[in-house]
TORKOL-4160 file (C-alpha; in steps of 0.2 Angstrom, whole numbers, padded with zeros to 4 digits, m for minus):
266
<pt num="1" X="0110" Y="m0121" Z="0075"/>
<pt num="2" X="0122" Y="m0106" Z="0074"/>
<pt num="3" X="0119" Y="m0090" Z="0084"/>
<pt num="4" X="0115" Y="m0080" Z="0067"/>
<pt num="5" X="0104" Y="m0066" Z="0070"/>
<pt num="6" X="0088" Y="m0065" Z="0059"/>
<pt num="7" X="0079" Y="m0048" Z="0057"/>
<pt num="8" X="0060" Y="m0052" Z="0053"/>
<pt num="9" X="0051" Y="m0039" Z="0045"/>
<pt num="10" X="0035" Y="m0044" Z="0054"/>
<pt num="11" X="0035" Y="m0048" Z="0072"/>
<pt num="12" X="0022" Y="m0058" Z="0081"/>
<pt num="13" X="0011" Y="m0048" Z="0093"/>
<pt num="14" X="0014" Y="m0053" Z="0111"/>
<pt num="15" X="m0003" Y="m0048" Z="0118"/>
<pt num="16" X="m0017" Y="m0059" Z="0111"/>
<pt num="17" X="m0031" Y="m0050" Z="0121"/>
<pt num="18" X="m0030" Y="m0036" Z="0108"/>
<pt num="19" X="m0035" Y="m0037" Z="0090"/>
<pt num="20" X="m0021" Y="m0038" Z="0076"/>
<pt num="21" X="m0016" Y="m0021" Z="0070"/>
<pt num="22" X="m0024" Y="m0015" Z="0053"/>
<pt num="23" X="m0020" Y="m0001" Z="0041"/>
<pt num="24" X="m0031" Y="0014" Z="0044"/>
<pt num="25" X="m0032" Y="0030" Z="0035"/>
<pt num="26" X="m0040" Y="0039" Z="0020"/>
<pt num="27" X="m0048" Y="0026" Z="0007"/>
<pt num="28" X="m0051" Y="0024" Z="m0012"/>
<pt num="29" X="m0067" Y="0017" Z="m0017"/>
<pt num="30" X="m0068" Y="0003" Z="m0031"/>
<pt num="31" X="m0084" Y="m0006" Z="m0039"/>
<pt num="32" X="m0079" Y="m0024" Z="m0040"/>
<pt num="33" X="m0087" Y="m0039" Z="m0049"/>
<pt num="34" X="m0096" Y="m0052" Z="m0037"/>
<pt num="35" X="m0091" Y="m0064" Z="m0051"/>
<pt num="36" X="m0074" Y="m0059" Z="m0058"/>
<pt num="37" X="m0076" Y="m0068" Z="m0075"/>
<pt num="38" X="m0093" Y="m0064" Z="m0078"/>
<pt num="39" X="m0096" Y="m0047" Z="m0087"/>
<pt num="40" X="m0114" Y="m0047" Z="m0082"/>
<pt num="41" X="m0110" Y="m0050" Z="m0064"/>
<pt num="42" X="m0117" Y="m0039" Z="m0050"/>
<pt num="43" X="m0105" Y="m0028" Z="m0041"/>
<pt num="44" X="m0100" Y="m0022" Z="m0024"/>
<pt num="45" X="m0090" Y="m0008" Z="m0017"/>
<pt num="46" X="m0073" Y="m0011" Z="m0009"/>
<pt num="47" X="m0063" Y="0003" Z="0000"/>
<pt num="48" X="m0044" Y="0002" Z="0000"/>
<pt num="49" X="m0034" Y="0011" Z="0013"/>
<pt num="50" X="m0021" Y="0022" Z="0005"/>
<pt num="51" X="m0003" Y="0017" Z="0009"/>
<pt num="52" X="0011" Y="0030" Z="0012"/>
<pt num="53" X="0025" Y="0019" Z="0019"/>
<pt num="54" X="0027" Y="0030" Z="0035"/>
<pt num="55" X="0022" Y="0016" Z="0048"/>
<pt num="56" X="0039" Y="0013" Z="0057"/>
<pt num="57" X="0040" Y="m0005" Z="0062"/>
<pt num="58" X="0023" Y="m0009" Z="0055"/>
<pt num="59" X="0028" Y="m0004" Z="0037"/>
<pt num="60" X="0030" Y="m0022" Z="0030"/>
<pt num="61" X="0014" Y="m0029" Z="0040"/>
<pt num="62" X="0003" Y="m0015" Z="0033"/>
<pt num="63" X="0010" Y="m0017" Z="0015"/>
<pt num="64" X="0005" Y="m0035" Z="0015"/>
<pt num="65" X="m0013" Y="m0030" Z="0021"/>
<pt num="66" X="m0013" Y="m0017" Z="0007"/>
<pt num="67" X="m0006" Y="m0028" Z="m0007"/>
<pt num="68" X="m0019" Y="m0041" Z="m0002"/>
<pt num="69" X="m0033" Y="m0029" Z="m0005"/>
<pt num="70" X="m0024" Y="m0022" Z="m0021"/>
<pt num="71" X="m0024" Y="m0039" Z="m0029"/>
<pt num="72" X="m0042" Y="m0042" Z="m0026"/>
<pt num="73" X="m0046" Y="m0026" Z="m0035"/>
<pt num="74" X="m0035" Y="m0032" Z="m0050"/>
<pt num="75" X="m0045" Y="m0049" Z="m0050"/>
<pt num="76" X="m0062" Y="m0042" Z="m0048"/>
<pt num="77" X="m0062" Y="m0025" Z="m0057"/>
<pt num="78" X="m0053" Y="m0033" Z="m0067"/>
<pt num="79" X="m0036" Y="m0025" Z="m0072"/>
<pt num="80" X="m0027" Y="m0036" Z="m0084"/>
<pt num="81" X="m0014" Y="m0024" Z="m0092"/>
<pt num="82" X="0001" Y="m0015" Z="m0085"/>
<pt num="83" X="m0006" Y="0002" Z="m0088"/>
<pt num="84" X="m0023" Y="m0001" Z="m0079"/>
<pt num="85" X="m0013" Y="m0009" Z="m0064"/>
<pt num="86" X="m0001" Y="0006" Z="m0063"/>
<pt num="87" X="m0016" Y="0018" Z="m0062"/>
<pt num="88" X="m0025" Y="0008" Z="m0049"/>
<pt num="89" X="m0009" Y="0007" Z="m0037"/>
<pt num="90" X="m0005" Y="0025" Z="m0040"/>
<pt num="91" X="m0022" Y="0030" Z="m0034"/>
<pt num="92" X="m0020" Y="0020" Z="m0019"/>
<pt num="93" X="m0002" Y="0026" Z="m0014"/>
<pt num="94" X="0002" Y="0043" Z="m0006"/>
<pt num="95" X="0017" Y="0053" Z="0001"/>
<pt num="96" X="0034" Y="0043" Z="0002"/>
<pt num="97" X="0027" Y="0027" Z="m0006"/>
<pt num="98" X="0020" Y="0036" Z="m0021"/>
<pt num="99" X="0036" Y="0044" Z="m0024"/>
<pt num="100" X="0046" Y="0028" Z="m0023"/>
<pt num="101" X="0034" Y="0020" Z="m0035"/>
<pt num="102" X="0035" Y="0033" Z="m0048"/>
<pt num="103" X="0054" Y="0033" Z="m0048"/>
<pt num="104" X="0053" Y="0014" Z="m0050"/>
<pt num="105" X="0041" Y="0016" Z="m0065"/>
<pt num="106" X="0053" Y="0028" Z="m0072"/>
<pt num="107" X="0067" Y="0016" Z="m0071"/>
<pt num="108" X="0059" Y="0000" Z="m0078"/>
<pt num="109" X="0045" Y="0007" Z="m0089"/>
<pt num="110" X="0026" Y="0006" Z="m0086"/>
<pt num="111" X="0020" Y="m0002" Z="m0102"/>
<pt num="112" X="0017" Y="m0021" Z="m0097"/>
<pt num="113" X="0013" Y="m0032" Z="m0083"/>
<pt num="114" X="0031" Y="m0037" Z="m0081"/>
<pt num="115" X="0036" Y="m0018" Z="m0080"/>
<pt num="116" X="0022" Y="m0016" Z="m0066"/>
<pt num="117" X="0028" Y="m0031" Z="m0056"/>
<pt num="118" X="0047" Y="m0026" Z="m0057"/>
<pt num="119" X="0042" Y="m0008" Z="m0052"/>
<pt num="120" X="0031" Y="m0015" Z="m0038"/>
<pt num="121" X="0045" Y="m0026" Z="m0032"/>
<pt num="122" X="0057" Y="m0011" Z="m0032"/>
<pt num="123" X="0045" Y="m0001" Z="m0022"/>
<pt num="124" X="0044" Y="m0016" Z="m0009"/>
<pt num="125" X="0062" Y="m0016" Z="m0008"/>
<pt num="126" X="0061" Y="0001" Z="0000"/>
<pt num="127" X="0048" Y="m0005" Z="0012"/>
<pt num="128" X="0056" Y="m0021" Z="0018"/>
<pt num="129" X="0072" Y="m0022" Z="0027"/>
<pt num="130" X="0087" Y="m0033" Z="0021"/>
<pt num="131" X="0092" Y="m0043" Z="0005"/>
<pt num="132" X="0084" Y="m0059" Z="0011"/>
<pt num="133" X="0068" Y="m0054" Z="0019"/>
<pt num="134" X="0059" Y="m0070" Z="0015"/>
<pt num="135" X="0073" Y="m0081" Z="0022"/>
<pt num="136" X="0074" Y="m0070" Z="0038"/>
<pt num="137" X="0055" Y="m0071" Z="0040"/>
<pt num="138" X="0055" Y="m0090" Z="0039"/>
<pt num="139" X="0069" Y="m0092" Z="0050"/>
<pt num="140" X="0060" Y="m0081" Z="0063"/>
<pt num="141" X="0045" Y="m0091" Z="0062"/>
<pt num="142" X="0054" Y="m0108" Z="0065"/>
<pt num="143" X="0060" Y="m0100" Z="0082"/>
<pt num="144" X="0042" Y="m0095" Z="0088"/>
<pt num="145" X="0034" Y="m0102" Z="0104"/>
<pt num="146" X="0016" Y="m0099" Z="0110"/>
<pt num="147" X="0016" Y="m0083" Z="0121"/>
<pt num="148" X="0009" Y="m0085" Z="0139"/>
<pt num="149" X="m0010" Y="m0082" Z="0139"/>
<pt num="150" X="m0012" Y="m0086" Z="0120"/>
<pt num="151" X="m0023" Y="m0100" Z="0115"/>
<pt num="152" X="m0014" Y="m0113" Z="0103"/>
<pt num="153" X="m0028" Y="m0109" Z="0090"/>
<pt num="154" X="m0023" Y="m0090" Z="0091"/>
<pt num="155" X="m0005" Y="m0094" Z="0090"/>
<pt num="156" X="m0007" Y="m0105" Z="0075"/>
<pt num="157" X="m0018" Y="m0092" Z="0066"/>
<pt num="158" X="m0005" Y="m0079" Z="0069"/>
<pt num="159" X="0008" Y="m0090" Z="0060"/>
<pt num="160" X="m0004" Y="m0094" Z="0046"/>
<pt num="161" X="m0005" Y="m0075" Z="0043"/>
<pt num="162" X="0013" Y="m0073" Z="0043"/>
<pt num="163" X="0015" Y="m0087" Z="0030"/>
<pt num="164" X="0001" Y="m0080" Z="0019"/>
<pt num="165" X="0010" Y="m0063" Z="0020"/>
<pt num="166" X="0026" Y="m0071" Z="0013"/>
<pt num="167" X="0018" Y="m0070" Z="m0005"/>
<pt num="168" X="0019" Y="m0050" Z="m0003"/>
<pt num="169" X="0037" Y="m0050" Z="0002"/>
<pt num="170" X="0050" Y="m0044" Z="m0011"/>
<pt num="171" X="0061" Y="m0057" Z="m0019"/>
<pt num="172" X="0077" Y="m0062" Z="m0009"/>
<pt num="173" X="0092" Y="m0057" Z="m0018"/>
<pt num="174" X="0109" Y="m0066" Z="m0021"/>
<pt num="175" X="0126" Y="m0058" Z="m0018"/>
<pt num="176" X="0125" Y="m0049" Z="m0034"/>
<pt num="177" X="0109" Y="m0041" Z="m0031"/>
<pt num="178" X="0098" Y="m0053" Z="m0042"/>
<pt num="179" X="0083" Y="m0061" Z="m0038"/>
<pt num="180" X="0085" Y="m0079" Z="m0032"/>
<pt num="181" X="0078" Y="m0092" Z="m0044"/>
<pt num="182" X="0071" Y="m0102" Z="m0030"/>
<pt num="183" X="0063" Y="m0091" Z="m0016"/>
<pt num="184" X="0063" Y="m0098" Z="0002"/>
<pt num="185" X="0047" Y="m0106" Z="0008"/>
<pt num="186" X="0042" Y="m0113" Z="0025"/>
<pt num="187" X="0043" Y="m0132" Z="0023"/>
<pt num="188" X="0028" Y="m0142" Z="0030"/>
<pt num="189" X="0040" Y="m0152" Z="0042"/>
<pt num="190" X="0047" Y="m0136" Z="0049"/>
<pt num="191" X="0029" Y="m0129" Z="0051"/>
<pt num="192" X="0024" Y="m0145" Z="0060"/>
<pt num="193" X="0038" Y="m0143" Z="0072"/>
<pt num="194" X="0033" Y="m0126" Z="0077"/>
<pt num="195" X="0015" Y="m0131" Z="0081"/>
<pt num="196" X="0020" Y="m0147" Z="0090"/>
<pt num="197" X="0033" Y="m0139" Z="0102"/>
<pt num="198" X="0020" Y="m0126" Z="0107"/>
<pt num="199" X="0006" Y="m0139" Z="0111"/>
<pt num="200" X="0005" Y="m0148" Z="0129"/>
<pt num="201" X="0015" Y="m0164" Z="0130"/>
<pt num="202" X="m0002" Y="m0173" Z="0133"/>
<pt num="203" X="m0009" Y="m0167" Z="0117"/>
<pt num="204" X="0006" Y="m0174" Z="0108"/>
<pt num="205" X="0004" Y="m0191" Z="0117"/>
<pt num="206" X="m0015" Y="m0191" Z="0112"/>
<pt num="207" X="m0010" Y="m0186" Z="0094"/>
<pt num="208" X="0001" Y="m0202" Z="0093"/>
<pt num="209" X="m0008" Y="m0214" Z="0105"/>
<pt num="210" X="m0018" Y="m0222" Z="0090"/>
<pt num="211" X="m0002" Y="m0226" Z="0082"/>
<pt num="212" X="m0002" Y="m0210" Z="0071"/>
<pt num="213" X="0016" Y="m0205" Z="0065"/>
<pt num="214" X="0016" Y="m0185" Z="0065"/>
<pt num="215" X="0028" Y="m0186" Z="0051"/>
<pt num="216" X="0015" Y="m0194" Z="0040"/>
<pt num="217" X="0001" Y="m0182" Z="0046"/>
<pt num="218" X="m0002" Y="m0166" Z="0036"/>
<pt num="219" X="0000" Y="m0148" Z="0043"/>
<pt num="220" X="m0019" Y="m0146" Z="0042"/>
<pt num="221" X="m0022" Y="m0163" Z="0050"/>
<pt num="222" X="m0012" Y="m0158" Z="0065"/>
<pt num="223" X="m0019" Y="m0141" Z="0067"/>
<pt num="224" X="m0037" Y="m0149" Z="0066"/>
<pt num="225" X="m0033" Y="m0162" Z="0080"/>
<pt num="226" X="m0025" Y="m0150" Z="0091"/>
<pt num="227" X="m0039" Y="m0138" Z="0089"/>
<pt num="228" X="m0051" Y="m0151" Z="0094"/>
<pt num="229" X="m0041" Y="m0156" Z="0109"/>
<pt num="230" X="m0040" Y="m0138" Z="0114"/>
<pt num="231" X="m0059" Y="m0135" Z="0112"/>
<pt num="232" X="m0062" Y="m0151" Z="0123"/>
<pt num="233" X="m0050" Y="m0144" Z="0136"/>
<pt num="234" X="m0058" Y="m0127" Z="0137"/>
<pt num="235" X="m0075" Y="m0135" Z="0139"/>
<pt num="236" X="m0070" Y="m0146" Z="0153"/>
<pt num="237" X="m0062" Y="m0131" Z="0162"/>
<pt num="238" X="m0077" Y="m0121" Z="0160"/>
<pt num="239" X="m0088" Y="m0135" Z="0167"/>
<pt num="240" X="m0076" Y="m0138" Z="0182"/>
<pt num="241" X="m0077" Y="m0119" Z="0185"/>
<pt num="242" X="m0095" Y="m0119" Z="0186"/>
<pt num="243" X="m0094" Y="m0134" Z="0198"/>
<pt num="244" X="m0082" Y="m0124" Z="0210"/>
<pt num="245" X="m0093" Y="m0108" Z="0209"/>
<pt num="246" X="m0105" Y="m0107" Z="0224"/>
<pt num="247" X="m0123" Y="m0108" Z="0218"/>
<pt num="248" X="m0137" Y="m0098" Z="0224"/>
<pt num="249" X="m0151" Y="m0108" Z="0233"/>
<pt num="250" X="m0168" Y="m0102" Z="0231"/>
<pt num="251" X="m0180" Y="m0107" Z="0246"/>
<pt num="252" X="m0198" Y="m0111" Z="0242"/>
<pt num="253" X="m0211" Y="m0111" Z="0256"/>
<pt num="254" X="m0227" Y="m0118" Z="0257"/>
<pt num="255" X="m0242" Y="m0107" Z="0260"/>
<pt num="256" X="m0243" Y="m0113" Z="0278"/>
<pt num="257" X="m0224" Y="m0110" Z="0281"/>
<pt num="258" X="m0225" Y="m0093" Z="0274"/>
<pt num="259" X="m0240" Y="m0088" Z="0285"/>
<pt num="260" X="m0230" Y="m0095" Z="0300"/>
<pt num="261" X="m0214" Y="m0085" Z="0295"/>
<pt num="262" X="m0225" Y="m0069" Z="0294"/>
<pt num="263" X="m0232" Y="m0072" Z="0311"/>
<pt num="264" X="m0214" Y="m0074" Z="0318"/>
<pt num="265" X="m0209" Y="m0057" Z="0310"/>
<pt num="266" X="m0224" Y="m0048" Z="0317"/>
């Protein structure tokens, strides 16, 4: 592999004792259908945190959280037209991000769903760094190793979130500034390599001791097997720890022994 430098827009946290950062701030309330396609459905309230694009290194991460919530509003409100989506998004943007979106809408128009998606992608290009943010993020994911102190389950969950977030990245561009026809994705074989290299060697041996070929196993199957091994190991470690811990012994005295003890004290 070359020594090419990849600049990911979202970097994996190193301290797994703390919760993942989430977008916080003023919110906009929406009433959404419990059943998106049922006009008689019950409704529930959802709050979407406004996005201003002024979060430094967390800009891309918080955008992915924001767009995930936004797309849920579109699906459950529901919003099916370009103008309705424009209205919802503008109500949820503020500051720099709102200004960038309004400038993009003036450039491409605001009449159709296609206009909306193009304007949104232009906004995202101001939030994410580089012309190939998806490619760079995927190459970064392929280099990851489980941090010290993190469980394999926690590490895999972090990767799962990064992979899920890729759908909210702007399109990668070619040398002429046009969106690539085929956007990069993390292939299953590459994903499996990341998981396997972060697991203890004995887990890999258990994975294959029944004759299983990791190349034939799905990503989900490998994750499920390793999670089961990790739970068993954690249970064994807790049990061994209890065995090593000194136990408090309770002394039970018969009535005669108790009276004798009292006489000795007196």
